[in-house]
C-alpha positions as CSV (number, residue, x, y, z in Angstrom):
1,X,23.9,43.2,46.4
2,X,21.2,45.6,45.3
3,X,21.6,49.4,45.6
4,X,18.8,49.7,48.1
5,X,20.2,46.8,50.2
6,X,23.5,48.7,50.4
7,X,21.7,51.9,51.3
8,X,19.8,50.1,54.1
9,X,23.1,48.7,55.5
10,X,24.7,52.1,55.3
11,X,21.9,53.6,57.4
12,X,22.1,50.8,59.9
13,X,25.8,51.6,60.2
14,X,25.2,55.3,60.6
15,X,22.3,55.1,63.1
16,X,23.3,51.8,64.9
17,X,19.6,50.7,64.8
18,X,16.4,51.4,63.0
19,X,12.8,50.3,63.4
20,X,11.0,48.7,60.4
21,X,8.9,51.9,60.1
22,X,12.1,54.0,60.0
23,X,13.4,51.8,57.1
24,X,10.1,52.1,55.3
25,X,10.3,55.9,55.6
26,X,13.9,56.1,54.4
27,X,13.8,53.4,51.6
28,X,10.3,52.3,50.7
29,X,8.2,55.4,50.9
30,X,5.9,55.9,48.0
31,X,5.6,52.2,47.2
32,X,2.0,50.8,47.1
33,X,2.9,47.8,49.3
34,X,5.7,49.4,51.3
35,X,5.3,47.2,54.4
36,X,5.3,44.0,52.5
37,X,8.2,45.0,50.3
38,X,10.2,46.1,53.4
39,X,9.5,42.9,55.3
40,X,10.6,40.8,52.3
41,X,13.9,42.7,51.9
42,X,14.7,42.6,55.6
43,X,13.9,38.9,55.8
44,X,16.3,38.3,53.0
45,X,19.0,40.4,54.6
46,X,18.6,38.5,57.8
47,X,18.7,35.2,56.0
48,X,21.9,36.1,54.3
49,X,23.5,37.2,57.6
50,X,23.8,40.9,56.9
51,X,21.5,42.1,59.7
52,X,20.0,41.0,63.0
53,X,16.6,41.8,64.5
54,X,15.0,42.2,67.9
55,X,11.9,40.2,67.3
56,X,10.5,40.7,70.8
57,X,8.9,44.0,69.8
58,X,6.5,44.9,67.0
59,X,7.5,46.1,64.5
60,X,11.0,44.6,64.6
61,X,14.1,46.6,65.5
62,X,17.0,46.0,63.1
63,X,20.8,46.1,63.6
64,X,23.8,45.2,61.5
65,X,25.3,41.8,62.0
66,X,27.1,41.6,64.4
67,X,25.0,44.2,66.2
68,X,27.1,47.3,67.2
69,X,25.1,47.8,70.4
70,X,23.1,45.4,72.6
71,X,19.5,44.8,71.5
72,X,18.2,46.2,74.8
73,X,20.7,49.1,75.0
74,X,19.6,52.1,76.9
75,X,21.0,54.2,74.1
76,X,18.5,52.9,71.5
77,X,15.9,55.6,72.1
78,X,18.7,58.2,71.7
79,X,19.8,56.8,68.3
80,X,16.1,56.5,67.1
81,X,15.7,60.2,68.0
82,X,18.6,61.1,65.8
83,X,17.2,59.0,63.0
84,X,13.8,60.7,63.4
85,X,15.5,64.1,63.1
86,X,17.3,63.0,59.9
87,X,14.0,61.9,58.4
88,X,12.5,65.3,59.3
89,X,15.2,67.4,57.6
90,X,15.2,65.1,54.5
91,X,11.6,66.3,53.9
92,X,12.9,69.8,53.3
93,X,16.3,68.9,51.7
94,X,18.7,66.0,51.8
95,X,21.7,66.8,53.9
96,X,25.0,66.7,52.0
97,X,26.7,65.2,55.0
98,X,25.2,63.6,58.1
99,X,27.5,62.0,60.7
100,X,26.1,60.5,63.9
101,X,28.1,61.2,67.1
102,X,31.3,62.6,65.5
103,X,34.3,62.7,67.8
104,X,36.5,65.8,68.0
105,X,38.9,65.0,70.8
106,X,39.1,65.0,74.6
107,X,37.8,68.2,76.2
108,X,35.7,69.2,73.3
109,X,31.9,68.9,72.6
110,X,30.3,65.6,71.6
111,X,27.3,66.6,69.4
112,X,24.7,64.0,68.5
113,X,25.3,64.8,64.8
114,X,27.2,67.0,62.4
115,X,25.5,67.8,59.1
116,X,25.8,70.1,56.1
117,X,22.3,71.0,55.3
118,X,21.1,73.7,52.9
119,X,24.8,74.5,52.2
120,X,25.4,75.3,55.9
121,X,27.4,73.3,58.5
122,X,25.6,72.4,61.8
123,X,26.3,70.7,65.1
124,X,23.1,69.1,66.3
125,X,22.2,68.5,69.9
126,X,19.0,66.5,70.5
127,X,17.9,66.5,74.2
128,X,15.6,63.9,75.6
129,X,16.0,65.2,79.2
130,X,16.3,68.5,81.0
131,X,19.9,69.8,81.6
132,X,20.9,71.7,84.7
133,X,22.3,75.2,84.2
134,X,25.7,73.9,85.2
135,X,25.6,71.0,82.7
136,X,24.5,73.3,79.9
137,X,27.2,75.8,80.7
138,X,29.8,73.1,80.6
139,X,28.5,71.9,77.2
140,X,28.7,75.5,75.8
141,X,32.2,75.8,77.2
142,X,33.4,72.7,75.3
143,X,32.0,74.2,72.0
144,X,33.9,77.5,72.7
145,X,37.1,75.6,73.5
146,X,36.8,73.8,70.2
147,X,36.3,77.1,68.4
148,X,39.4,78.7,70.0
149,X,41.4,75.6,69.1
150,X,41.0,76.4,65.4
151,X,41.1,72.7,64.7
152,X,37.8,73.0,62.9
153,X,39.5,75.0,60.2
154,X,41.2,71.8,59.0
155,X,38.0,69.8,58.4
156,X,37.7,68.5,54.9
157,X,34.3,70.1,54.3
158,X,35.6,73.6,54.9
159,X,35.4,76.0,51.9
160,X,38.8,77.2,50.6
161,X,37.8,80.9,50.4
162,X,36.5,81.3,54.0
163,X,36.6,79.1,57.1
164,X,33.3,78.8,58.9
165,X,32.4,77.5,62.3
166,X,29.2,75.4,62.3
167,X,26.0,76.7,63.7
168,X,24.8,74.9,66.8
169,X,21.2,73.6,66.7
170,X,19.7,72.6,70.1
171,X,16.4,70.7,69.8
172,X,14.7,70.6,73.2
173,X,11.3,71.2,74.8
174,X,13.3,73.4,77.3
175,X,14.5,76.9,76.5
176,X,17.9,77.6,78.0
177,X,19.6,80.8,78.7
178,X,22.8,80.6,76.8
179,X,25.5,83.3,77.0
180,X,28.1,82.5,74.3
181,X,30.1,84.1,71.6
182,X,28.9,81.3,69.3
183,X,25.6,81.2,67.5
184,X,23.1,78.8,69.1
185,X,19.6,78.1,67.7
186,X,17.1,76.6,70.0
187,X,13.9,74.9,68.8
188,X,11.5,72.2,69.9
189,X,11.6,70.4,66.5
190,X,12.7,70.9,62.9
191,X,9.5,72.7,61.8
192,X,9.8,75.1,64.7
193,X,13.4,75.8,63.7
194,X,12.6,76.4,60.1
195,X,9.7,78.7,61.1
196,X,11.9,80.7,63.4
197,X,14.5,81.4,60.7
198,X,12.2,82.3,57.8
199,X,12.3,86.0,56.9
200,X,9.2,87.9,58.0
201,X,6.4,88.2,55.5
202,X,6.3,91.4,53.6
203,X,3.2,93.5,54.0
204,X,0.8,93.5,51.1
205,X,1.2,96.3,48.6
206,X,-0.6,97.5,45.5
207,X,2.4,96.7,43.3
208,X,1.4,94.6,40.3
209,X,2.5,91.0,40.6
210,X,5.0,89.7,38.0
211,X,3.6,87.5,35.3
212,X,5.6,84.5,36.8
213,X,5.2,84.2,40.5
214,X,8.5,83.6,42.3
215,X,9.1,80.2,43.9
216,X,8.6,80.0,47.7
217,X,11.2,78.3,49.8
218,X,13.2,78.4,52.9
219,X,16.6,79.9,52.4
220,X,18.6,78.8,55.4
221,X,21.8,80.5,54.2
222,X,20.2,83.9,53.8
223,X,18.4,86.5,55.9
224,X,18.9,86.0,59.7
225,X,20.6,82.7,59.1
226,X,23.5,84.2,57.2
227,X,26.8,83.0,58.7
228,X,28.7,85.5,60.8
229,X,32.1,84.8,62.3
230,X,31.8,85.0,66.1
């Protein structure tokens, strides 16, 4: 099997389902005939029994074979939102780790994703509906209980020199009042989040510019995004 075939199957395993356009964005972007190439590959993977498709919609929705969820599952929009978020952050930098719906045990939080991005660990919550104050407080409490458990210190991704608790990124159109010892970031989308954590622009001065202009980039692990133990 070709390397790209395996990458597509891995993403279908990770996200449970993807639209044809998602697959084009992830695996065929930049090609002159991206739609045709994608359709040809997906048709071959279906023929060989590796994937299944929901052909009742255009473009098709794809799943592994056998499909891990029903083709009309109510959770499909949820998984597609996570895939959309993944595509957005990849435009800035590929995450070193990206796990969809990781499990941490009864009584603890259930984030939509865990990722290591720009050398920093994150729990990601992607909301498609408005939470009540009580529901949000319960969600925050589960994160705090996991923090106090110290179980996160045993994760394989933890650096040896200093154990760090992941930042919590909440993507929602609603702004919540969160009172917690933990660090929560709230934003409407990825671009909003990145803008909010960029260091403020320095005022113009008369200092002569260096011959070589410094590169411009977002340094998530510096400035007001530097990790601080709660």
